[in-house]
DSSP file (Angstrom, degrees, kcal/mol; ACC not computed):
  #  RESIDUE AA STRUCTURE BP1 BP2  ACC     N-H-->O    O-->H-N    N-H-->O    O-->H-N    TCO  KAPPA ALPHA  PHI   PSI    X-CA   Y-CA   Z-CA
    1    1 A M     >        0   0    0      0, 0.0     4,-2.1     0, 0.0     5,-0.2   0.000 360.0 360.0 360.0 -37.3  108.5 -177.9  -54.6
    2    2 A D  H  >  +     0   0    0      1,-0.2     4,-2.9     2,-0.2     5,-0.2   0.892 360.0  53.1 -65.8 -35.3  107.7 -174.4  -56.1
    3    3 A K  H  > S+     0   0    0      1,-0.2     4,-2.5     2,-0.2    -1,-0.2   0.911 108.1  50.2 -67.3 -35.4  106.5 -173.2  -52.7
    4    4 A L  H  > S+     0   0    0      2,-0.2     4,-2.2     1,-0.2    -1,-0.2   0.894 111.1  48.3 -67.3 -37.5  109.7 -174.3  -51.1
    5    5 A V  H  X S+     0   0    0     -4,-2.1     4,-2.3     2,-0.2    -2,-0.2   0.904 113.7  48.0 -62.8 -45.4  111.8 -172.5  -53.8
    6    6 A L  H  X S+     0   0    0     -4,-2.9     4,-2.1     1,-0.2    -2,-0.2   0.892 111.2  50.0 -65.7 -37.8  109.7 -169.4  -53.3
    7    7 A A  H  X S+     0   0    0     -4,-2.5     4,-2.6    -5,-0.2    -1,-0.2   0.908 110.8  48.7 -67.0 -41.8  110.0 -169.5  -49.6
    8    8 A V  H  X S+     0   0    0     -4,-2.2     4,-2.5     2,-0.2    -2,-0.2   0.892 112.1  50.4 -63.4 -40.4  113.8 -169.9  -49.8
    9    9 A A  H  X S+     0   0    0     -4,-2.3     4,-2.5     2,-0.2    -2,-0.2   0.886 110.1  48.9 -62.8 -39.3  114.0 -167.0  -52.3
   10   10 A N  H  X S+     0   0    0     -4,-2.1     4,-2.6     2,-0.2     5,-0.2   0.919 111.6  50.4 -68.3 -42.2  111.9 -164.8  -50.0
   11   11 A I  H  X S+     0   0    0     -4,-2.6     4,-2.3     1,-0.2    -2,-0.2   0.915 110.4  48.6 -61.9 -41.8  114.1 -165.7  -47.1
   12   12 A R  H  X S+     0   0    0     -4,-2.5     4,-2.8     2,-0.2    -2,-0.2   0.931 111.7  50.0 -64.3 -44.4  117.2 -164.9  -49.0
   13   13 A M  H  X S+     0   0    0     -4,-2.5     4,-1.9     1,-0.2    -2,-0.2   0.912 113.6  44.8 -58.9 -42.8  115.7 -161.5  -50.1
   14   14 A A  H  X S+     0   0    0     -4,-2.6     4,-2.3     2,-0.2    -1,-0.2   0.872 112.8  52.0 -70.7 -33.7  114.8 -160.6  -46.5
   15   15 A S  H  X S+     0   0    0     -4,-2.3     4,-2.7    -5,-0.2    -2,-0.2   0.917 109.6  49.4 -68.6 -43.8  118.2 -161.8  -45.3
   16   16 A D  H  X S+     0   0    0     -4,-2.8     4,-2.0     2,-0.2    -1,-0.2   0.891 110.7  50.8 -62.5 -40.3  119.9 -159.5  -47.9
   17   17 A K  H  X S+     0   0    0     -4,-1.9     4,-2.2     2,-0.2    -1,-0.2   0.933 110.6  48.6 -63.0 -47.0  117.8 -156.6  -46.8
   18   18 A Q  H  X S+     0   0    0     -4,-2.3     4,-2.8     1,-0.2    -2,-0.2   0.896 108.9  52.9 -60.9 -40.5  118.7 -157.2  -43.2
   19   19 A A  H  X S+     0   0    0     -4,-2.7     4,-1.9     1,-0.2    -1,-0.2   0.911 109.4  49.9 -60.1 -41.3  122.4 -157.4  -44.1
   20   20 A G  H  X S+     0   0    0     -4,-2.0     4,-1.7     1,-0.2    -1,-0.2   0.872 111.3  48.2 -63.6 -39.1  122.1 -154.1  -45.8
   21   21 A S  H  X S+     0   0    0     -4,-2.2     4,-2.3     2,-0.2    -2,-0.2   0.875 108.9  53.6 -70.6 -38.6  120.4 -152.5  -42.8
   22   22 A V  H  X S+     0   0    0     -4,-2.8     4,-2.6     1,-0.2    -1,-0.2   0.903 107.6  51.4 -62.1 -41.8  123.0 -154.0  -40.5
   23   23 A K  H  X S+     0   0    0     -4,-1.9     4,-2.1     2,-0.2    -1,-0.2   0.888 109.9  49.6 -62.6 -41.1  125.7 -152.3  -42.6
   24   24 A E  H  X S+     0   0    0     -4,-1.7     4,-2.1     2,-0.2    -2,-0.2   0.884 110.9  48.9 -62.3 -41.0  124.0 -149.0  -42.5
   25   25 A I  H  X S+     0   0    0     -4,-2.3     4,-2.6     2,-0.2    -2,-0.2   0.911 109.5  52.8 -63.7 -44.0  123.6 -149.3  -38.7
   26   26 A E  H  X S+     0   0    0     -4,-2.6     4,-2.5     1,-0.2    -2,-0.2   0.919 110.2  47.8 -57.4 -46.5  127.3 -150.2  -38.4
   27   27 A A  H  X S+     0   0    0     -4,-2.1     4,-2.0     2,-0.2    -1,-0.2   0.893 112.4  49.8 -60.0 -43.1  128.2 -147.0  -40.4
   28   28 A S  H  X S+     0   0    0     -4,-2.1     4,-2.7     2,-0.2    -2,-0.2   0.913 110.3  49.6 -68.1 -40.0  125.9 -144.9  -38.3
   29   29 A V  H  X S+     0   0    0     -4,-2.6     4,-3.1     2,-0.2     5,-0.2   0.939 109.6  52.1 -61.4 -46.8  127.5 -146.3  -35.1
   30   30 A E  H  X S+     0   0    0     -4,-2.5     4,-2.0     1,-0.2    -1,-0.2   0.884 110.5  47.8 -59.1 -37.3  130.9 -145.6  -36.4
   31   31 A Q  H  X S+     0   0    0     -4,-2.0     4,-2.4     2,-0.2    -1,-0.2   0.924 111.7  49.6 -65.9 -44.9  130.0 -142.0  -37.1
   32   32 A I  H  X S+     0   0    0     -4,-2.7     4,-2.5     1,-0.2    -2,-0.2   0.917 110.8  50.7 -60.8 -43.3  128.4 -141.5  -33.7
   33   33 A S  H  X S+     0   0    0     -4,-3.1     4,-2.6     1,-0.2    -1,-0.2   0.917 110.1  49.4 -59.3 -44.6  131.6 -143.0  -32.1
   34   34 A S  H  X S+     0   0    0     -4,-2.0     4,-2.3    -5,-0.2    -1,-0.2   0.901 111.9  48.5 -63.0 -41.1  133.7 -140.5  -34.2
   35   35 A V  H  X S+     0   0    0     -4,-2.4     4,-2.6     2,-0.2    -1,-0.2   0.911 111.1  50.6 -66.1 -41.9  131.5 -137.5  -33.1
   36   36 A I  H  X S+     0   0    0     -4,-2.5     4,-2.6     1,-0.2    -2,-0.2   0.925 111.5  48.6 -65.5 -44.3  131.7 -138.7  -29.4
   37   37 A Q  H  X S+     0   0    0     -4,-2.6     4,-2.3     1,-0.2    -1,-0.2   0.920 112.6  47.6 -61.8 -43.5  135.5 -138.9  -29.6
   38   38 A N  H  X S+     0   0    0     -4,-2.3     4,-2.5     2,-0.2    -2,-0.2   0.903 112.6  48.8 -62.5 -41.3  135.7 -135.4  -31.2
   39   39 A N  H  X S+     0   0    0     -4,-2.6     4,-2.9     1,-0.2    -2,-0.2   0.917 110.9  51.4 -66.1 -42.1  133.4 -134.0  -28.5
   40   40 A S  H  X S+     0   0    0     -4,-2.6     4,-1.9     1,-0.2    -1,-0.2   0.897 110.4  47.0 -64.5 -40.4  135.5 -135.6  -25.8
   41   41 A A  H  X S+     0   0    0     -4,-2.3     4,-2.1     2,-0.2    -1,-0.2   0.913 113.5  49.6 -63.8 -42.0  138.7 -134.1  -27.2
   42   42 A A  H  X S+     0   0    0     -4,-2.5     4,-2.7     1,-0.2    -2,-0.2   0.889 109.4  50.9 -63.8 -41.2  137.0 -130.7  -27.5
   43   43 A A  H  X S+     0   0    0     -4,-2.9     4,-2.4     2,-0.2    -1,-0.2   0.883 110.3  50.4 -64.6 -37.6  135.7 -130.9  -23.9
   44   44 A Q  H  X S+     0   0    0     -4,-1.9     4,-2.4     2,-0.2    -2,-0.2   0.902 111.8  47.5 -66.7 -39.8  139.2 -131.8  -22.7
   45   45 A E  H  X S+     0   0    0     -4,-2.1     4,-2.8     2,-0.2    -2,-0.2   0.924 112.1  49.9 -65.7 -45.0  140.7 -128.8  -24.6
   46   46 A T  H  X S+     0   0    0     -4,-2.7     4,-2.8     2,-0.2    -2,-0.2   0.914 110.2  50.6 -60.7 -44.5  138.0 -126.5  -23.3
   47   47 A S  H  X S+     0   0    0     -4,-2.4     4,-2.3     2,-0.2    -1,-0.2   0.936 111.1  47.7 -58.0 -48.7  138.7 -127.6  -19.7
   48   48 A A  H  X S+     0   0    0     -4,-2.4     4,-2.2     2,-0.2    -2,-0.2   0.903 112.9  48.3 -60.3 -41.2  142.3 -127.0  -20.1
   49   49 A T  H  X S+     0   0    0     -4,-2.8     4,-2.9     2,-0.2     5,-0.2   0.917 109.9  52.4 -60.0 -45.9  141.8 -123.6  -21.6
   50   50 A S  H  X S+     0   0    0     -4,-2.8     4,-2.3     1,-0.2    -2,-0.2   0.887 109.9  49.4 -62.2 -41.6  139.3 -122.8  -18.8
   51   51 A E  H  X S+     0   0    0     -4,-2.3     4,-2.4     2,-0.2    -1,-0.2   0.927 112.1  47.5 -60.1 -49.3  142.0 -123.8  -16.2
   52   52 A E  H  X S+     0   0    0     -4,-2.2     4,-2.5     1,-0.2    -2,-0.2   0.909 111.3  50.6 -63.9 -41.5  144.6 -121.7  -17.8
   53   53 A L  H  X S+     0   0    0     -4,-2.9     4,-2.2     2,-0.2    -1,-0.2   0.892 109.6  51.5 -62.3 -39.1  142.3 -118.7  -18.1
   54   54 A S  H  X S+     0   0    0     -4,-2.3     4,-2.2    -5,-0.2    -2,-0.2   0.937 110.1  48.3 -63.4 -42.7  141.4 -119.0  -14.4
   55   55 A A  H  X S+     0   0    0     -4,-2.4     4,-2.2     1,-0.2    -2,-0.2   0.923 112.8  49.1 -62.6 -42.7  145.1 -119.1  -13.5
   56   56 A Q  H  X S+     0   0    0     -4,-2.5     4,-2.6     1,-0.2    -1,-0.2   0.852 109.1  53.0 -62.8 -35.5  145.7 -116.0  -15.7
   57   57 A A  H  X S+     0   0    0     -4,-2.2     4,-2.3     2,-0.2    -2,-0.2   0.901 108.8  48.5 -68.4 -42.1  142.8 -114.2  -14.1
   58   58 A I  H  X S+     0   0    0     -4,-2.2     4,-2.1     2,-0.2    -2,-0.2   0.903 112.6  48.9 -62.7 -42.8  144.1 -114.8  -10.6
   59   59 A S  H  X S+     0   0    0     -4,-2.2     4,-2.3     1,-0.2    -2,-0.2   0.923 110.9  49.9 -63.4 -45.7  147.6 -113.6  -11.6
   60   60 A L  H  X S+     0   0    0     -4,-2.6     4,-2.7     1,-0.2     5,-0.3   0.869 108.8  52.5 -64.6 -36.6  146.2 -110.6  -13.2
   61   61 A K  H  X S+     0   0    0     -4,-2.3     4,-2.2     2,-0.2    -1,-0.2   0.891 109.0  49.9 -62.8 -38.2  144.1 -109.8  -10.1
   62   62 A E  H  X S+     0   0    0     -4,-2.1     4,-0.6     2,-0.2    -2,-0.2   0.914 112.9  47.2 -64.7 -42.5  147.2 -110.1   -8.0
   63   63 A L  H >< S+     0   0    0     -4,-2.3     3,-0.9     1,-0.2     4,-0.3   0.912 112.5  47.0 -61.4 -46.0  149.1 -107.7  -10.4
   64   64 A V  H >< S+     0   0    0     -4,-2.7     3,-1.8     1,-0.2    -1,-0.2   0.873 103.8  64.6 -69.6 -35.8  146.3 -105.2  -10.5
   65   65 A G  H 3< S+     0   0    0     -4,-2.2    -1,-0.2     1,-0.3    -2,-0.2   0.734  91.2  65.7 -57.3 -22.1  146.0 -105.3   -6.7
   66   66 A Q  T << S+     0   0    0     -3,-0.9    -1,-0.3    -4,-0.6     2,-0.2   0.701  84.0  90.1 -71.2 -21.4  149.6 -103.9   -6.4
   67   67 A F    <   -     0   0    0     -3,-1.8     2,-0.5    -4,-0.3    -3,-0.0  -0.526  64.1-156.1 -81.3 143.8  148.5 -100.6   -7.9
   68   68 A Q        -     0   0    0     -2,-0.2     2,-0.4     2,-0.0    -2,-0.1  -0.979   4.4-150.0-119.9 131.0  147.3  -97.9   -5.5
   69   69 A L        -     0   0    0     -2,-0.5     2,-0.2     1,-0.0    -2,-0.0  -0.853  19.0-125.1-102.5 135.3  145.0  -95.2   -6.8
   70   70 A S        -     0   0    0     -2,-0.4     2,-0.5     1,-0.1    -1,-0.0  -0.534  22.2-127.4 -79.0 145.6  145.2  -91.8   -5.1
   71   71 A E              0   0    0     -2,-0.2    -1,-0.1     1,-0.1     0, 0.0  -0.804 360.0 360.0 -95.1 130.5  141.9  -90.5   -3.7
   72   72 A E              0   0    0     -2,-0.5    -1,-0.1     0, 0.0    -2,-0.0   0.387 360.0 360.0-110.2 360.0  141.0  -87.0   -4.8
């Protein structure tokens, strides 16, 4: 009977350790998910900014192209 009680106690301790590890993994996955969402938002913002800068560069090139420099 003592062996059975000891085995059940060992199983309970191992189960508690595993439950603690699972909670740590869940917290880590949540952090990774948050970082991925932040990175995705930053990438979208960067893409939008890049497109706007490209459009502005084209516009600036067209404006500068209107100037004529005299040759001396």
